[in-house]
N, CA, C and O atoms as a GROMACS GRO file, in nm:
protein
  312
    1MET      N    1  10.622  12.195   9.080
    1MET     CA    2  10.517  12.101   9.044
    1MET      C    3  10.524  11.981   9.138
    1MET      O    4  10.632  11.924   9.157
    2PRO      N    5  10.412  11.942   9.197
    2PRO     CA    6  10.414  11.826   9.288
    2PRO      C    7  10.440  11.697   9.209
    2PRO      O    8  10.415  11.692   9.089
    3PRO      N    9  10.490  11.594   9.278
    3PRO     CA   10  10.511  11.467   9.208
    3PRO      C   11  10.377  11.409   9.162
    3PRO      O   12  10.272  11.436   9.220
    4ALA      N   13  10.383  11.329   9.056
    4ALA     CA   14  10.262  11.263   9.007
    4ALA      C   15  10.211  11.164   9.111
    4ALA      O   16  10.090  11.155   9.135
    5VAL      N   17  10.302  11.090   9.171
    5VAL     CA   18  10.266  10.993   9.275
    5VAL      C   19  10.365  11.006   9.390
    5VAL      O   20  10.486  11.010   9.369
    6LEU      N   21  10.312  11.014   9.510
    6LEU     CA   22  10.394  11.019   9.630
    6LEU      C   23  10.343  10.913   9.728
    6LEU      O   24  10.230  10.922   9.776
    7ILE      N   25  10.425  10.814   9.755
    7ILE     CA   26  10.389  10.704   9.846
    7ILE      C   27  10.489  10.706   9.960
    7ILE      O   28  10.610  10.710   9.939
    8GLU      N   29  10.437  10.704  10.083
    8GLU     CA   30  10.524  10.703  10.200
    8GLU      C   31  10.483  10.592  10.296
    8GLU      O   32  10.372  10.592  10.349
    9GLN      N   33  10.574  10.499  10.317
    9GLN     CA   34  10.558  10.389  10.414
    9GLN      C   35  10.426  10.313  10.394
    9GLN      O   36  10.356  10.284  10.491
   10LEU      N   37  10.394  10.279  10.270
   10LEU     CA   38  10.271  10.207  10.238
   10LEU      C   39  10.277  10.063  10.290
   10LEU      O   40  10.374   9.992  10.269
   11VAL      N   41  10.171  10.024  10.360
   11VAL     CA   42  10.155   9.887  10.408
   11VAL      C   43  10.016   9.839  10.370
   11VAL      O   44   9.916   9.905  10.400
   12VAL      N   45  10.009   9.722  10.303
   12VAL     CA   46   9.881   9.661  10.266
   12VAL      C   47   9.895   9.511  10.288
   12VAL      O   48   9.992   9.450  10.243
   13GLY      N   49   9.798   9.453  10.357
   13GLY     CA   50   9.800   9.310  10.382
   13GLY      C   51   9.667   9.246  10.348
   13GLY      O   52   9.566   9.314  10.330
   14TYR      N   53   9.669   9.114  10.340
   14TYR     CA   54   9.549   9.036  10.311
   14TYR      C   55   9.523   8.933  10.420
   14TYR      O   56   9.460   8.830  10.394
   15GLY      N   57   9.570   8.960  10.540
   15GLY     CA   58   9.548   8.867  10.650
   15GLY      C   59   9.671   8.789  10.690
   15GLY      O   60   9.680   8.742  10.803
   16GLY      N   61   9.766   8.773  10.601
   16GLY     CA   62   9.892   8.705  10.631
   16GLY      C   63  10.003   8.807  10.632
   16GLY      O   64   9.985   8.920  10.677
   17PRO      N   65  10.119   8.766  10.584
   17PRO     CA   66  10.227   8.864  10.572
   17PRO      C   67  10.184   8.977  10.477
   17PRO      O   68  10.108   8.952  10.383
   18PRO      N   69  10.231   9.099  10.499
   18PRO     CA   70  10.187   9.209  10.413
   18PRO      C   71  10.230   9.189  10.268
   18PRO      O   72  10.340   9.143  10.240
   19ALA      N   73  10.140   9.225  10.175
   19ALA     CA   74  10.173   9.222  10.033
   19ALA      C   75  10.267   9.338   9.999
   19ALA      O   76  10.353   9.326   9.912
   20VAL      N   77  10.249   9.449  10.069
   20VAL     CA   78  10.336   9.566  10.056
   20VAL      C   79  10.376   9.605  10.197
   20VAL      O   80  10.289   9.627  10.282
   21ALA      N   81  10.505   9.615  10.223
   21ALA     CA   82  10.552   9.639  10.360
   21ALA      C   83  10.646   9.758  10.365
   21ALA      O   84  10.767   9.743  10.350
   22GLY      N   85  10.591   9.878  10.386
   22GLY     CA   86  10.674   9.995  10.407
   22GLY      C   87  10.731  10.056  10.280
   22GLY      O   88  10.842  10.108  10.282
   23LEU      N   89  10.657  10.051  10.169
   23LEU     CA   90  10.704  10.106  10.042
   23LEU      C   91  10.698  10.258  10.042
   23LEU      O   92  10.595  10.316  10.076
   24SER      N   93  10.808  10.322  10.003
   24SER     CA   94  10.812  10.466   9.979
   24SER      C   95  10.859  10.486   9.836
   24SER      O   96  10.957  10.425   9.793
   25LEU      N   97  10.789  10.574   9.762
   25LEU     CA   98  10.817  10.592   9.620
   25LEU      C   99  10.772  10.730   9.578
   25LEU      O  100  10.665  10.776   9.619
   26THR      N  101  10.852  10.797   9.496
   26THR     CA  102  10.811  10.923   9.436
   26THR      C  103  10.825  10.909   9.285
   26THR      O  104  10.932  10.874   9.235
   27ALA      N  105  10.716  10.935   9.213
   27ALA     CA  106  10.716  10.935   9.067
   27ALA      C  107  10.697  11.079   9.022
   27ALA      O  108  10.590  11.137   9.043
   28ASP      N  109  10.799  11.136   8.962
   28ASP     CA  110  10.794  11.276   8.922
   28ASP      C  111  10.697  11.298   8.806
   28ASP      O  112  10.679  11.210   8.722
   29SER      N  113  10.636  11.414   8.802
   29SER     CA  114  10.548  11.451   8.692
   29SER      C  115  10.629  11.456   8.564
   29SER      O  116  10.741  11.507   8.562
   30GLY      N  117  10.572  11.404   8.457
   30GLY     CA  118  10.638  11.405   8.327
   30GLY      C  119  10.740  11.294   8.307
   30GLY      O  120  10.802  11.286   8.202
   31ALA      N  121  10.758  11.210   8.406
   31ALA     CA  122  10.854  11.100   8.396
   31ALA      C  123  10.780  10.967   8.377
   31ALA      O  124  10.663  10.954   8.412
   32VAL      N  125  10.848  10.872   8.320
   32VAL     CA  126  10.796  10.736   8.309
   32VAL      C  127  10.851  10.657   8.427
   32VAL      O  128  10.972  10.653   8.448
   33THR      N  129  10.762  10.595   8.502
   33THR     CA  130  10.803  10.516   8.619
   33THR      C  131  10.745  10.376   8.606
   33THR      O  132  10.627  10.361   8.575
   34ALA      N  133  10.826  10.276   8.628
   34ALA     CA  134  10.781  10.137   8.618
   34ALA      C  135  10.800  10.067   8.753
   34ALA      O  136  10.899  10.089   8.822
   35LEU      N  137  10.703   9.983   8.787
   35LEU     CA  138  10.716   9.896   8.904
   35LEU      C  139  10.757   9.759   8.852
   35LEU      O  140  10.684   9.696   8.776
   36VAL      N  141  10.873   9.714   8.894
   36VAL     CA  142  10.927   9.588   8.845
   36VAL      C  143  10.962   9.501   8.965
   36VAL      O  144  11.019   9.548   9.063
   37GLY      N  145  10.926   9.373   8.956
   37GLY     CA  146  10.960   9.281   9.063
   37GLY      C  147  10.901   9.144   9.036
   37GLY      O  148  10.822   9.129   8.942
   38PRO      N  149  10.936   9.046   9.115
   38PRO     CA  150  10.885   8.911   9.095
   38PRO      C  151  10.738   8.900   9.134
   38PRO      O  152  10.682   8.990   9.198
   39ASN      N  153  10.676   8.791   9.094
   39ASN     CA  154  10.538   8.765   9.133
   39ASN      C  155  10.526   8.772   9.285
   39ASN      O  156  10.612   8.720   9.357
   40GLY      N  157  10.420   8.836   9.332
   40GLY     CA  158  10.397   8.846   9.476
   40GLY      C  159  10.470   8.961   9.543
   40GLY      O  160  10.468   8.971   9.666
   41ALA      N  161  10.534   9.047   9.465
   41ALA     CA  162  10.611   9.158   9.524
   41ALA      C  163  10.524   9.275   9.566
   41ALA      O  164  10.571   9.363   9.639
   42GLY      N  165  10.397   9.279   9.523
   42GLY     CA  166  10.307   9.386   9.563
   42GLY      C  167  10.285   9.494   9.458
   42GLY      O  168  10.232   9.600   9.489
   43LYS      N  169  10.326   9.468   9.334
   43LYS     CA  170  10.310   9.567   9.227
   43LYS      C  171  10.163   9.599   9.200
   43LYS      O  172  10.125   9.716   9.199
   44THR      N  173  10.082   9.499   9.179
   44THR     CA  174   9.939   9.520   9.150
   44THR      C  175   9.870   9.583   9.269
   44THR      O  176   9.788   9.673   9.251
   45THR      N  177   9.901   9.540   9.388
   45THR     CA  178   9.841   9.598   9.508
   45THR      C  179   9.875   9.745   9.519
   45THR      O  180   9.788   9.826   9.554
   46THR      N  181   9.998   9.782   9.490
   46THR     CA  182  10.039   9.922   9.495
   46THR      C  183   9.961  10.006   9.395
   46THR      O  184   9.914  10.114   9.428
   47VAL      N  185   9.947   9.956   9.273
   47VAL     CA  186   9.871  10.029   9.170
   47VAL      C  187   9.725  10.040   9.211
   47VAL      O  188   9.663  10.144   9.191
   48GLU      N  189   9.667   9.933   9.267
   48GLU     CA  190   9.528   9.938   9.313
   48GLU      C  191   9.508  10.045   9.420
   48GLU      O  192   9.406  10.114   9.419
   49VAL      N  193   9.602  10.060   9.510
   49VAL     CA  194   9.593  10.164   9.612
   49VAL      C  195   9.601  10.302   9.546
   49VAL      O  196   9.525  10.392   9.582
   50CYS      N  197   9.692  10.318   9.452
   50CYS     CA  198   9.707  10.448   9.384
   50CYS      C  199   9.581  10.486   9.306
   50CYS      O  200   9.550  10.604   9.294
   51LEU      N  201   9.510  10.388   9.253
   51LEU     CA  202   9.388  10.413   9.178
   51LEU      C  203   9.265  10.428   9.268
   51LEU      O  204   9.157  10.462   9.220
   52GLY      N  205   9.282  10.404   9.397
   52GLY     CA  206   9.170  10.415   9.490
   52GLY      C  207   9.082  10.292   9.494
   52GLY      O  208   8.970  10.297   9.546
   53LEU      N  209   9.131  10.180   9.441
   53LEU     CA  210   9.054  10.055   9.439
   53LEU      C  211   9.072   9.973   9.566
   53LEU      O  212   8.992   9.885   9.595
   54ARG      N  213   9.177  10.000   9.640
   54ARG     CA  214   9.208   9.929   9.765
   54ARG      C  215   9.259  10.032   9.865
   54ARG      O  216   9.326  10.128   9.828
   55SER      N  217   9.227  10.011   9.990
   55SER     CA  218   9.272  10.104  10.095
   55SER      C  219   9.399  10.053  10.161
   55SER      O  220   9.414   9.933  10.184
   56PRO      N  221   9.490  10.143  10.192
   56PRO     CA  222   9.612  10.100  10.262
   56PRO      C  223   9.583  10.069  10.409
   56PRO      O  224   9.491  10.126  10.468
   57ASP      N  225   9.660   9.980  10.466
   57ASP     CA  226   9.651   9.952  10.610
   57ASP      C  227   9.729  10.058  10.689
   57ASP      O  228   9.694  10.089  10.802
   58ALA      N  229   9.834  10.111  10.627
   58ALA     CA  230   9.915  10.216  10.691
   58ALA      C  231   9.988  10.292  10.580
   58ALA      O  232   9.998  10.246  10.467
   59GLY      N  233  10.038  10.409  10.615
   59GLY     CA  234  10.113  10.490  10.521
   59GLY      C  235  10.022  10.590  10.451
   59GLY      O  236   9.903  10.599  10.479
   60SER      N  237  10.082  10.664  10.357
   60SER     CA  238  10.005  10.764  10.284
   60SER      C  239  10.036  10.758  10.136
   60SER      O  240  10.146  10.722  10.095
   61VAL      N  241   9.936  10.794  10.056
   61VAL     CA  242   9.949  10.794   9.910
   61VAL      C  243   9.882  10.919   9.857
   61VAL      O  244   9.770  10.952   9.897
   62GLU      N  245   9.950  10.990   9.767
   62GLU     CA  246   9.892  11.103   9.696
   62GLU      C  247   9.914  11.083   9.548
   62GLU      O  248  10.022  11.042   9.505
   63VAL      N  249   9.811  11.111   9.468
   63VAL     CA  250   9.820  11.103   9.323
   63VAL      C  251   9.781  11.240   9.270
   63VAL      O  252   9.668  11.285   9.290
   64LEU      N  253   9.873  11.305   9.202
   64LEU     CA  254   9.852  11.440   9.150
   64LEU      C  255   9.813  11.536   9.262
   64LEU      O  256   9.731  11.626   9.243
   65GLY      N  257   9.873  11.515   9.380
   65GLY     CA  258   9.848  11.602   9.495
   65GLY      C  259   9.717  11.577   9.566
   65GLY      O  260   9.677  11.655   9.652
   66ARG      N  261   9.648  11.469   9.531
   66ARG     CA  262   9.517  11.438   9.591
   66ARG      C  263   9.519  11.297   9.651
   66ARG      O  264   9.611  11.219   9.624
   67PRO      N  265   9.420  11.265   9.732
   67PRO     CA  266   9.409  11.127   9.783
   67PRO      C  267   9.380  11.031   9.667
   67PRO      O  268   9.326  11.072   9.564
   68PRO      N  269   9.416  10.903   9.683
   68PRO     CA  270   9.389  10.805   9.578
   68PRO      C  271   9.242  10.805   9.537
   68PRO      O  272   9.154  10.812   9.622
   69GLY      N  273   9.218  10.797   9.408
   69GLY     CA  274   9.081  10.793   9.358
   69GLY      C  275   9.024  10.930   9.329
   69GLY      O  276   8.932  10.942   9.248
   70ALA      N  277   9.074  11.036   9.392
   70ALA     CA  278   9.020  11.171   9.373
   70ALA      C  279   9.061  11.229   9.238
   70ALA      O  280   9.001  11.326   9.192
   71ALA      N  281   9.163  11.172   9.174
   71ALA     CA  282   9.210  11.225   9.046
   71ALA      C  283   9.175  11.131   8.931
   71ALA      O  284   9.243  11.130   8.828
   72ARG      N  285   9.070  11.051   8.948
   72ARG     CA  286   9.035  10.948   8.847
   72ARG      C  287   9.016  11.004   8.707
   72ARG      O  288   9.050  10.937   8.610
   73GLU      N  289   8.963  11.124   8.696
   73GLU     CA  290   8.941  11.181   8.563
   73GLU      C  291   9.072  11.216   8.492
   73GLU      O  292   9.072  11.243   8.372
   74ARG      N  293   9.183  11.214   8.565
   74ARG     CA  294   9.313  11.249   8.506
   74ARG      C  295   9.411  11.133   8.505
   74ARG      O  296   9.527  11.150   8.467
   75VAL      N  297   9.367  11.013   8.547
   75VAL     CA  298   9.457  10.898   8.559
   75VAL      C  299   9.401  10.782   8.480
   75VAL      O  300   9.281  10.754   8.485
   76GLY      N  301   9.488  10.713   8.407
   76GLY     CA  302   9.448  10.592   8.336
   76GLY      C  303   9.544  10.479   8.368
   76GLY      O  304   9.662  10.502   8.395
   77ALA      N  305   9.493  10.359   8.366
   77ALA     CA  306   9.577  10.241   8.393
   77ALA      C  307   9.524  10.124   8.314
   77ALA      O  308   9.404  10.111   8.290
   78MET      N  309   9.616  10.037   8.273
   78MET     CA  310   9.575   9.913   8.207
   78MET      C  311   9.674   9.804   8.236
   78MET      O  312   9.657   9.691   8.189
   0.00000   0.00000   0.00000
C-alpha cells in the first residue's frame, strides 16, 4: 500500500526566506501523523500544498499516490 502522504524536498517561499525549506516526510496509510513546531515553522504551508491549495516552489508531493488536490474527494482537513 502506498503511503498516504509522500513529501520529498519540499520548498515553498513567499518572497523572503522559505517558509518550508527541503522538507521530506512520509505518512503511512492507516497511521496518525501530526505536524508539530513553533509559529512560522511551515506547518500550515505544508498542509496547504498537500491539499492542492498552494503550489510548491521545488520538490514533490503525493497524496494517496496522486498529485496534491487530485484526491480531494478522499481527503479532509480542518
